[in-house]
DONU-505446 format. One record per residue: x negated, y negated, z of N, C-alpha, C, O, CB in turn; chain; residue in one letter; residue number from 1. Coordinates in steps of 0.001 Angstrom, whole numbers, always signed. Atoms other than C-alpha are relative to their C-alpha. Glycine has a CB too. Example, Ala and Ser with C-alpha at 12.3 -4.5 7.8 and 13.67 -1.06 7.14 Angstrom:
% DONU-505446
{site {-890,+1190,+0},{-12300,+4500,+7800},{-900,-1200,+0},{-1936,-1181,+665},{+992,-27,+1246},'A','a',1}
{site {+820,+1190,-60},{-13670,+1060,+7140},{+770,-1090,+730},{+261,-2198,+899},{-414,-462,-1415},'A','s',2}
***
This chain:
% DONU-505446
{site {-994,+195,-569},{-33742,-90710,+21545},{-473,+1204,+1410},{-618,+719,+2532},{+1380,+211,-1082},'A','x',1}
{site {+65,-1213,-951},{-34422,-87237,+23759},{-1188,-151,+645},{-1312,-79,+1868},{+65,+1405,-654},'A','x',2}
{site {+1341,+288,-331},{-37895,-87899,+23904},{+62,-1118,+681},{-335,-695,+1767},{-896,-104,-1064},'A','x',3}
{site {+138,+1082,-727},{-37785,-91109,+25461},{+873,+524,+1496},{+232,+492,+2547},{+615,-1388,-905},'A','x',4}
{site {-782,-307,-1088},{-35139,-89959,+28063},{-892,+1110,+978},{-1222,+847,+2135},{+1457,+585,-576},'A','x',5}
{site {+1315,-940,-542},{-37692,-86519,+28826},{-1103,-854,+441},{-1485,-565,+1575},{-663,+1006,-1188},'A','x',6}
{site {+1133,+983,-562},{-40601,-89395,+29228},{+343,-424,+1348},{-376,-279,+2337},{-195,-1332,-886},'A','x',7}
{site {-278,+884,-1225},{-38709,-91293,+31763},{+278,+977,+1225},{-16,+514,+2327},{+1336,-1032,-267},'A','x',8}
{site {-612,-679,-557},{-37350,-88490,+33512},{-1313,+657,+969},{-1537,+758,+2175},{+889,+801,-962},'A','x',9}
{site {+1625,-758,-1052},{-40965,-86717,+34315},{-757,-1240,+418},{-1540,-1063,+1351},{-1459,+1170,-1137},'A','x',10}
{site {+629,+1113,-1224},{-42278,-90259,+35466},{+612,-291,+973},{-72,-380,+1992},{-265,-1266,-334},'A','x',11}
{site {-481,-112,-1251},{-39798,-90689,+37816},{+110,+911,+379},{+1297,+884,+704},{+852,-403,+259},'A','x',12}
{site {+88,-1269,-627},{-40184,-87443,+39114},{-1378,-185,+621},{-1588,+336,+1716},{+168,+1290,-1008},'A','x',13}
{site {+1486,-377,-651},{-44112,-88029,+39709},{-326,-459,+1728},{-1093,+160,+2466},{-1221,-910,-1033},'A','x',14}
{site {-324,+468,-1338},{-43433,-90006,+43103},{+149,+1607,+1137},{-209,+1823,+2295},{+1666,-1036,-198},'A','x',15}
{site {-629,-850,-723},{-42067,-86834,+44084},{-841,+1641,+177},{-447,+2724,+609},{+1417,+15,-704},'A','x',16}
{site {+285,-1178,+209},{-44648,-84540,+43426},{-1712,-356,+1380},{-2810,+161,+1177},{-139,+424,-2099},'A','x',17}
{site {+795,+90,-549},{-46919,-85728,+46317},{-1019,+1477,+315},{-711,+2617,-32},{+589,-670,+879},'A','x',18}
{site {+690,-1054,-396},{-49522,-83482,+47556},{-997,-164,+1362},{-1879,+509,+1895},{-727,+370,-1189},'A','x',19}
{site {+355,+349,-1656},{-50394,-84926,+50748},{-1425,-214,+296},{-1890,+25,+1410},{+423,+1233,+1027},'A','x',20}
{site {+1503,+53,+236},{-54122,-85704,+49684},{-466,-874,+1728},{+284,-1717,+2220},{-427,-1136,-1819},'A','x',21}
{site {+829,+1127,-1031},{-56390,-87388,+52935},{-1373,+473,-70},{-1929,+1552,-274},{+509,-38,+1754},'A','x',22}
{site {+1261,-11,-181},{-59452,-88397,+53348},{-1025,+1484,+648},{-519,+2100,+1586},{-9,-1163,+836},'A','x',23}
{site {+1061,-992,-723},{-62502,-85581,+54343},{-300,-613,+1171},{-348,-1843,+1176},{-1375,+299,-775},'A','x',24}
{site {+430,+770,-1219},{-63463,-86301,+57811},{-1517,-129,+264},{-2122,-866,+1043},{+604,+644,+1199},'A','x',25}
{site {+2079,+254,-52},{-67526,-85692,+57196},{-632,-368,-1084},{-422,+252,-2126},{-1011,+1387,+263},'A','x',26}
{site {+533,+259,+729},{-69616,-87432,+55417},{-1205,+365,+144},{-1704,+564,+1251},{+216,-901,-195},'A','x',27}
{site {+1593,-450,-791},{-73364,-86411,+54657},{-633,-1769,-768},{-31,-2457,-1593},{-1177,+2216,-944},'A','x',28}
{site {+738,+998,+163},{-75841,-89411,+54261},{-1265,+357,-444},{-2147,+439,+411},{-27,-689,+1038},'A','x',29}
{site {+1546,-446,+689},{-78976,-88336,+51753},{-894,-612,+787},{-1790,+115,+1217},{-353,-484,-1600},'A','x',30}
{site {+1360,+697,-15},{-81249,-91101,+52956},{+580,-1537,-503},{+1726,-1801,-867},{-1305,+829,-1173},'A','x',31}
{site {+202,+900,+248},{-82119,-94517,+52313},{-114,+217,-1492},{-1029,+738,-2129},{-868,-469,+751},'A','x',32}
{site {+43,+432,+1609},{-80882,-95366,+48716},{+141,+1458,-914},{-99,+1258,-2105},{-1697,-879,-418},'A','x',33}
{site {-703,-1074,+158},{-79776,-91745,+47902},{+1105,+612,-64},{+1320,+1808,-263},{-213,+355,+387},'A','x',34}
{site {-1454,-318,-662},{-76363,-91846,+48710},{+726,+623,+936},{+182,+966,+1986},{+501,+358,-525},'A','x',35}
{site {-995,-492,-1374},{-73248,-90478,+50776},{+1031,+540,-1074},{+1438,-108,-2038},{+748,-1461,+1344},'A','x',36}
{site {-1050,-861,+104},{-70821,-87803,+49921},{+973,+131,+1636},{+608,+425,+2774},{-759,+1478,-536},'A','x',37}
{site {-531,-174,-1444},{-67915,-87889,+52395},{+1316,+845,-938},{+2299,+294,-1433},{+397,-1757,+1200},'A','x',38}
{site {-867,-673,+997},{-66029,-85097,+50416},{+67,+1488,+1065},{+331,+2588,+580},{-826,+155,-1870},'A','x',39}
{site {+690,-1526,-841},{-66819,-82199,+53197},{+1332,-186,+1701},{+1310,-1157,+2458},{-2717,-370,+668},'A','x',40}
{site {-812,-421,-878},{-63859,-80933,+55896},{-337,+867,+1036},{+475,+1373,+1811},{+833,+434,-555},'A','x',41}
{site {+287,-675,-1491},{-65864,-79200,+58429},{-1559,-405,-189},{-2201,-322,-1236},{+402,+1987,+269},'A','x',42}
{site {+1620,+310,-384},{-69491,-80364,+59862},{-767,+778,-702},{-1699,+308,-1355},{-459,+237,+1471},'A','x',43}
{site {+1008,-778,+666},{-70916,-77144,+58529},{+344,-63,-1381},{+518,+1121,-1666},{-109,+1421,+489},'A','x',44}
{site {-561,+926,+1315},{-69908,-78473,+55315},{-815,-143,-903},{-1200,+441,-1916},{+382,-1370,+227},'A','x',45}
{site {+499,+1363,-238},{-71482,-81222,+55435},{-1929,+135,-61},{-2680,-468,-828},{+730,-562,+1741},'A','x',46}
{site {+1201,-15,-446},{-75090,-79767,+57249},{-118,+998,-1460},{-545,+440,-2471},{-346,+522,+1741},'A','x',47}
{site {-30,-420,+1492},{-74806,-76939,+54226},{-769,-702,-1499},{-1696,-478,-2277},{+1410,-77,-213},'A','x',48}
{site {+606,+1227,+1583},{-75237,-79700,+51354},{-1453,-611,+590},{-2384,-1051,-85},{+1427,-1916,-395},'A','x',49}
{site {+1224,+523,-513},{-77847,-80753,+53585},{-1391,+154,+350},{-2358,-583,+542},{+210,-216,+636},'A','x',50}
{site {+1010,-455,-258},{-79859,-78318,+54210},{-1076,+96,-1210},{-2239,+282,-853},{+342,+1080,+573},'A','x',51}
{site {+816,-176,+856},{-81519,-78143,+50867},{-799,-1478,-709},{-1626,-1626,-1608},{+778,+839,-889},'A','x',52}
{site {+624,+1146,+426},{-82190,-81748,+50684},{-1159,-645,+584},{-1679,-1657,+115},{+822,-804,-18},'A','x',53}
{site {+779,+519,-300},{-84679,-82041,+53036},{-34,-1148,+1204},{-579,-975,+2294},{-262,-215,-990},'A','x',54}
{site {-657,+840,-1131},{-83516,-84970,+55044},{+1493,-367,-4},{+2369,+204,-655},{-678,-1264,+54},'A','x',55}
{site {-1829,+512,-582},{-80068,-86725,+56318},{+576,+367,+923},{+297,+888,+2002},{+1129,+298,-731},'A','x',56}
{site {-1184,+97,-1795},{-77379,-86799,+58478},{+1636,+92,-292},{+2140,-504,-1245},{-133,-2017,+1021},'A','x',57}
{site {-1490,-274,+103},{-73608,-85755,+58856},{+469,-1216,+1174},{-124,-1351,+2244},{+477,+1858,+438},'A','x',58}
{site {-1089,+619,-962},{-71104,-88266,+60647},{+1371,+21,-1055},{+1587,+389,-2209},{-491,-1800,+608},'A','x',59}
{site {-710,-355,+568},{-68063,-88654,+60391},{+529,-1096,-753},{+13,-2200,-574},{+636,+656,+648},'A','x',60}
{site {-537,+1049,+583},{-66012,-90675,+58204},{+671,-1165,+124},{+1848,-861,+320},{+413,+300,-445},'A','x',61}
{site {-246,+1351,-775},{-65187,-94043,+59095},{+1809,-323,-933},{+2642,-1168,-606},{-1718,-1544,-434},'A','x',62}
{site {-930,+661,+664},{-62372,-94193,+56537},{+1146,+1129,+215},{+2223,+1044,-375},{-445,-427,-1546},'A','x',63}
{site {-727,-1462,+38},{-60771,-90657,+57499},{+948,-826,+1129},{+446,-1498,+2031},{-1044,+1778,+525},'A','x',64}
{site {-999,+331,-919},{-57272,-91641,+59335},{+398,+1487,+602},{+1034,+2279,-93},{+1265,-855,-746},'A','x',65}
{site {-387,-1125,-339},{-57054,-88600,+62079},{+1196,-66,+458},{+1631,-1131,+897},{-741,+542,+746},'A','x',66}
{site {-1561,+174,-389},{-53372,-87429,+62895},{-606,+346,+1821},{+18,-16,+2818},{+1479,+1508,-1018},'A','x',67}
{site {+456,-101,-1302},{-55466,-86386,+66033},{-595,-665,+972},{-1813,-842,+998},{-499,+610,+3},'A','x',68}
{site {+481,+1788,-844},{-55673,-89297,+68799},{-1696,+510,+412},{-2530,-264,-59},{+1324,-572,+2168},'A','x',69}
{site {+1131,-462,-550},{-58927,-87463,+70346},{-1168,-534,-893},{-2083,-1106,-302},{+58,+1513,+131},'A','x',70}
{site {+754,+47,+1323},{-60905,-87941,+67014},{-62,-1691,-607},{-781,-2061,-1535},{+892,+1107,-1164},'A','x',71}
{site {+132,+1112,+621},{-60110,-91654,+66612},{-1029,-563,+509},{-1429,-467,+1669},{+1015,-739,-4},'A','x',72}
{site {+962,+969,-716},{-62838,-94179,+66406},{+383,-749,+993},{+1509,-1202,+1197},{-507,-862,-766},'A','x',73}
{site {-675,+1191,-1239},{-63140,-96298,+69521},{-231,-956,-480},{+151,-1877,+242},{-515,-181,+1499},'A','x',74}
{site {-118,+1307,+328},{-63933,-99064,+67367},{+1272,-770,-592},{+1380,-1992,-692},{-923,-124,-782},'A','x',75}
{site {-1114,+722,-24},{-60607,-99589,+66429},{+984,-645,+382},{+1762,-1129,-440},{+253,+174,-187},'A','x',76}
***
């Protein structure tokens, strides 16, 4: 019975441990059919990842919601 109570308390506390995760603002597009990686927080990180690939480009992540209104996509 004690184990059930502790497990219930642990599950109830999970929503309180939010880390404030957000989408990374930059995506590396490696080329046609080679994939995309949207895990870069600076354009420099993105460009460094592409430097050894030989081709590709960096672009803003269209799914990132920026708190900075200057970074908002004009298509929204």
